[in-house]
C-alpha positions in Angstrom: 76.1 91.4 78.1 75.9 92.1 81.8 78.5 94.7 82.7 79.1 97.5 85.1 81.2 100.6 85.7 81.9 102.5 88.8 82.6 106.2 89.4 83.4 108.4 92.3 86.2 109.4 94.7 87.0 108.5 98.3 86.1 112.0 99.6 83.8 113.0 96.7 80.1 113.2 96.8 79.7 109.5 96.5 80.3 106.2 94.6 78.2 105.2 91.7 77.8 101.9 89.9 76.1 101.7 86.5 74.9 98.2 85.7 73.9 97.5 82.1 72.3 94.3 80.7 70.6 93.3 84.0 67.6 91.1 83.2 64.0 92.2 83.8 61.9 90.5 86.5 64.3 90.5 89.5 63.0 91.8 92.8 65.6 94.4 93.9 66.0 93.8 97.6 67.5 97.1 98.8 67.9 95.8 102.3 70.1 92.9 101.1 72.3 95.4 99.1 72.6 97.6 102.2 73.6 94.6 104.4 76.4 93.7 102.0 77.6 97.3 102.0 77.5 97.4 105.8 79.5 94.1 105.9 82.1 95.8 103.7 82.5 98.4 106.5 82.7 95.8 109.3 85.2 93.3 110.6 87.9 93.5 113.2 90.7 95.9 112.4 88.8 98.6 110.4 89.6 102.3 110.9 87.8 105.5 111.7 86.3 106.1 108.3 83.8 103.3 109.0 82.4 105.2 112.0 81.6 108.1 109.7 80.0 106.3 106.8 76.8 104.3 107.0 76.6 102.9 103.5 73.4 102.1 101.6 72.7 102.1 97.9 70.0 104.2 96.4 68.6 102.6 93.3 68.1 105.6 90.9 67.1 103.9 87.7 66.0 100.7 86.1 63.4 99.7 88.7 59.6 99.9 88.8 57.6 98.8 91.8 60.8 97.2 93.2 61.4 95.0 90.2 64.1 95.4 87.5 62.9 96.6 84.2 65.7 95.3 81.9 67.1 98.8 81.5 70.4 100.2 83.0 70.4 100.3 86.8 72.3 103.2 88.5 73.3 102.6 92.2 74.4 105.5 94.3 76.3 105.3 97.6 76.5 108.7 99.2 79.6 109.8 101.0 79.0 111.5 104.4 82.7 112.4 104.5 82.5 114.6 101.5 85.3 117.1 101.5 87.3 116.6 98.3 87.7 120.2 97.4 89.2 121.1 100.8 91.6 118.1 101.0 95.3 119.1 100.8 97.6 118.1 98.0 100.4 115.6 98.9 104.0 115.5 97.8 105.2 112.3 99.5 104.1 109.2 97.6 103.3 106.1 99.6 105.1 102.9 98.6 102.6 100.2 97.5 100.0 102.7 96.4 99.2 104.2 93.0 100.5 107.6 94.2 103.8 107.9 92.3 103.0 106.0 89.1 99.5 107.6 88.8 100.9 111.1 89.3 103.5 110.6 86.7 101.2 108.9 84.2 98.4 111.5 84.4 100.6 114.6 85.0 98.6 115.6 88.1 99.2 115.6 91.8 98.9 112.7 94.2 95.5 113.7 95.5 93.5 113.0 92.3 95.2 109.6 92.1 94.6 108.4 95.6 91.0 109.6 95.7 90.1 107.3 92.8 92.4 104.4 93.5 91.2 104.3 97.1 89.4 101.1 98.3 86.4 103.3 99.0 85.6 102.6 95.3 84.8 99.0 96.2 81.5 100.2 97.7 80.3 100.5 94.1 81.5 97.0 93.2 79.9 95.5 96.3 76.6 97.2 95.4 76.8 95.8 91.8 77.8 92.4 93.1 74.9 92.3 95.6 72.6 93.1 92.7 74.1 90.2 90.9 73.6 87.9 93.9 69.8 88.7 93.8 69.8 87.5 90.1 71.7 84.3 90.9 69.4 83.4 93.7 66.5 83.3 91.2 68.2 80.1 89.9 69.3 78.6 93.2 73.0 79.8 92.8 74.5 80.8 96.1 77.8 82.7 96.8 79.7 82.6 100.1 82.8 84.5 100.9 85.0 84.2 104.0 88.4 84.8 105.5 90.9 81.9 105.4 94.0 83.6 106.8 95.0 86.8 108.7 98.7 87.4 108.4 100.3 84.2 109.6 97.2 83.0 111.4 95.4 80.1 109.6 91.6 80.2 109.7 91.0 77.6 107.1 87.7 75.7 107.8 87.4 72.0 108.5 86.3 69.8 105.7 83.0 69.1 107.6 82.3 72.8 107.6 82.5 73.0 103.9 79.8 70.3 103.7 77.4 72.7 105.4 74.7 74.3 103.3 75.5 77.9 102.0 72.9 79.2 104.5 74.7 77.4 107.4 78.1 78.7 106.2 76.8 82.2 106.1 75.4 81.9 109.6 78.7 80.6 110.9 80.7 83.3 109.1 78.4 86.1 110.4 79.0 84.9 114.0 82.7 85.7 113.5 84.2 89.2 114.0 86.6 88.4 111.1 84.1 86.7 108.8 85.9 83.4 109.0 84.4 79.9 109.2 86.6 79.3 112.3 85.2 81.7 114.9 86.8 79.5 117.6 90.2 80.6 116.2 89.4 84.3 115.8 91.1 85.4 119.0 94.6 84.5 117.7 93.9 86.5 114.5 92.6 89.5 116.5 95.7 89.4 118.7 97.9 89.5 115.6 95.9 92.5 114.3 96.2 94.3 117.7 99.9 93.7 117.7 100.3 95.1 114.2 98.2 98.2 115.1 100.2 98.8 118.2 103.4 98.8 116.3 102.1 101.1 113.5 102.0 98.2 111.0 99.3 96.5 109.0 98.3 92.9 108.0 96.9 91.2 104.9 95.5 87.7 104.5 93.7 85.2 102.2 90.0 85.2 101.4 87.9 82.6 99.6 84.7 82.7 97.6 82.7 79.6 96.9 79.8 79.4 94.4 77.3 76.7 94.8 74.8 75.2 92.2 76.2 76.9 89.1 75.1 75.0 86.0 77.4 73.3 83.4 78.8 75.5 80.7 79.4 79.0 82.0 82.3 80.5 80.1 83.9 78.9 77.1 87.0 77.1 75.9 86.7 78.7 72.5 88.3 82.1 73.1 90.9 83.0 75.8 89.2 86.3 76.6 85.9 84.5 77.5 87.2 81.7 79.7 85.4 81.7 83.1 88.6 81.3 85.2 90.2 84.1 83.3 87.2 86.4 84.0 87.3 85.5 87.7 91.0 86.0 88.0 90.8 89.4 86.4 88.0 90.5 88.6 89.7 89.4 91.8 93.2 90.7 90.9 91.6 94.1 90.2 90.5 94.5 93.8 92.7 97.0 95.6 95.7 95.4 97.4 95.1 91.9 95.9 98.3 90.4 94.5 97.4 86.7 94.0 94.5 84.6 92.7 94.0 80.9 92.4 91.1 78.7 91.2 90.5 75.5 93.2 93.8 73.9 94.4 95.7 76.5 92.3 99.4 76.6 93.0 99.3 73.3 95.0 98.6 71.5 91.7 102.0 72.5 90.4 103.7 70.2 92.9 101.3 67.2 92.4 101.6 64.4 89.8 98.7 64.3 87.3 97.2 61.2 89.0 96.6 63.3 92.1 95.9 66.6 90.5 92.7 66.0 88.5 89.2 65.2 89.5 87.9 61.8 88.4 84.4 61.6 86.8 81.8 59.2 88.1 78.1 58.6 87.3 75.4 58.8 89.9 71.9 58.0 88.6 70.3 59.4 91.8 71.7 62.9 90.9 70.5 63.1 87.3 67.8 65.6 88.3 70.3 67.9 90.1 72.7 70.5 88.6 75.3 67.8 88.2 73.1 66.0 85.7 74.5 62.7 87.2 78.2 63.5 86.5 79.9 63.7 89.9 83.4 64.1 91.2 84.9 62.7 94.4 87.3 65.7 94.6 87.2 69.3 93.4 90.8 70.3 92.9 89.8 72.1 89.7 87.6 74.5 91.7 84.6 73.9 89.5 86.2 75.1 86.3 87.7 73.0 83.6 88.8 74.3 80.1 87.5 77.7 81.0 83.9 76.4 81.7 82.0 75.6 84.9 81.6 71.9 85.5 78.7 72.0 88.0 81.0 71.5 91.0 81.4 74.3 93.5 83.4 77.1 92.0 86.2 78.0 94.5 88.3 81.1 94.1 91.0 82.2 96.5 92.6 85.7 96.7 95.7 87.0 98.5 95.5 90.5 99.9 98.8 92.3 100.8 99.0 94.4 103.9 97.5 97.9 103.5 100.5 100.1 102.5 99.3 103.2 104.4 101.3 102.8 107.6 101.1 104.8 110.8 104.8 104.2 111.0 105.5 105.2 107.4 108.1 103.7 105.0 110.8 105.8 103.3 109.9 107.9 100.3 110.9 111.2 98.6 109.3 114.6 98.4 108.3 115.1 94.8 109.0 118.8 95.0 112.4 118.8 96.7 113.5 115.2 96.0 114.6 115.0 99.6 114.3 111.7 101.5 111.2 111.8 103.7 108.6 109.5 105.3 105.6 108.6 103.2 102.4 110.5 103.7 99.8 109.0 106.1 96.1 109.0 105.4 93.5 107.6 107.8 93.6 103.8 107.3 92.9 100.4 108.7 95.2 98.0 110.5 93.6 95.1 108.7 90.8 95.2 106.1 90.8 91.4 105.3 87.2 91.0 106.5 86.1 93.8 104.2 88.1 92.2 101.4 86.2 89.0 101.7 83.0 90.9 101.1 84.4 92.7 98.1 85.7 89.5 96.6 82.4 87.6 97.2 80.5 90.3 95.3 82.9 90.7 92.3 82.9 86.9 91.9 79.1 86.9 92.0 79.0 89.5 89.3 81.2 87.5 87.0 79.1 84.4 87.5 76.0 86.4 86.8 77.6 87.8 83.6 78.5 84.4 82.4 75.0 83.1 83.2 73.5 85.9 81.1 76.0 85.3 78.3 75.2 81.6 78.2 71.4 81.7 78.6 70.3 85.1 77.4 69.4 88.0 79.6 66.3 89.9 78.6 64.3 88.5 81.5 64.5 86.0 84.4 61.7 84.0 82.9 63.7 83.6 79.6 66.9 82.5 81.5 65.0 80.0 83.6 63.3 78.4 80.5 66.7 78.2 78.7 68.5 76.6 81.6 65.7 74.0 82.0 65.8 73.3 78.2 69.6 73.0 78.2 69.6 70.6 81.2 66.7 68.5 80.0 68.4 68.1 76.6 71.5 66.8 78.2 69.4 64.4 80.4 67.6 63.0 77.3 70.9 62.6 75.5 72.4 60.4 78.2 69.2 58.7 79.3 
């Protein structure tokens, strides 16, 4: 099993990610991991914390001469803004945060709760996901995340853009201050963010992750807890401030008749030697997952992020000590972190795909996985020859 855990607090010494079950033989590109961490800190609408931190992951274990050894990998992202012991306790819980429920659940103050529940924790998930992307690339599997909506501003890409290669999509996305595939429409979204910031408000949005060239059979129909779409939904819903997840056409399918909801299956002899093994679809409303398993079409996951609940113009709350009506506490925050959210989602999705790959094909080494994928696909080709 390929798994990971994170540890650390927002203003603690740093954020750690412990990755277990990572196969041997992967070149661990520290520069790529650092770029993903830096993208997480970027994007229009971010706050002052990002000017303090310059994230990079130190690979402390599991690597020899730059190559994974098959043993646990510990990634460490140091916090420059380390001041946990001097941070004041808070008594005014913020609506929309973990403050009140966490303080009641654990019998502690608000500070211990907000320090761990902070989105700063996602630095560890991005580091682990970037590591997973390095593994996926060994097998030609590419992951691309981007922003599709900022508040009410639609940034959904044209169909022609989605036909671009993953490399072309990333190049277009990286030319956008918002990490969208519609940089020509960014100004409207930036204007909405500016207006929210000026009024002391915040904005959320919608982000998408697309996975290209995944083989048939990741996940399983046989047990609910191992279905691929269930794993993806759990990983995305667990990102701070995410309140909605859909696979493929998702909620739209609920309003369509069956004749328009499902993807017909065709045969294309010319594509037998590709990942599709000759089985192709004219549409992809299922988002690359049917019956809890990947079907070789692009895997498409969409996530909805609510506006950040830390507001410069705070909402009503109560003081936990006096029970008096007060304004909620304000901690340094972003006006809009949707660009960063697209980076986090891309990497948590990448990790779940990598975990499903290891589960299906074995995970001791890259060589073993490659041989098993080739055997699996060749067996299917021979069966339908």
